[in-house]
N, C-alpha and C positions, 0 to 999 in steps of 0.2 A: 284311450281315455278322452281325447278331444272330441271324438265323433261317436255317437251312440250306434250300436250294432244295426238297429233298424234303419238308420240313416245311411250308414256305411255301405250297405248292400245296393244302394241306388247310385253309388259313385264309381268312377273307373278304378281299375286296379292295374298298376300301382297309382298312388295318389301323388300329386304335386301340391304341396301345402306351403303357403307363406304364413308366418305367424308374427304377431306383435305381442309384447308383454310389458306390463309395468305395474308398479305398486303405488297406489295413491296415498294421500296424506292421512287417510284413516287406516292404513296398512292393509287395504283390500288388494289382492292380487288379481289382475285382469289379464286375460289372454283372448286375442281375436285371431281366428284362423280362417284362411281363405283357400279353398280347393280350386285349382286352376286347371283348365284343359292343357295338357302337355304340349300340344302343337300350336294352338292359337293363343294361349295364355288368357282365354276368356274365363271369367269367374263363374264357377258352377255351383258353389256352396259357400256359405259363411256361417261361422259359429262364434258365439261370445260366451266366455267362461269367467265366473267370478269366484275366487277362493275355491277352485277345484270343482265347481258345479256348473253345468251348462245352464245358462239363463235365457238364451235366445239362439235361433238358427234360421237360416233362409236358404231354400233351393232356388237356383236360377235356371234350372233345366227341368224338363218333365220327367 
């Protein structure tokens, strides 16, 4: 659910994901996820989700 299928196929398998989550004063739930290279820990992809829906993403690799 964090990463859309068409984005997932561009990333390594298995994934190393770090996540942050919080609920703001308006009761919006926010999740940020970062896919990292397993060996170098370099950021490959970032996703931002609000209330269960992806609102932004960014690839850091081709």
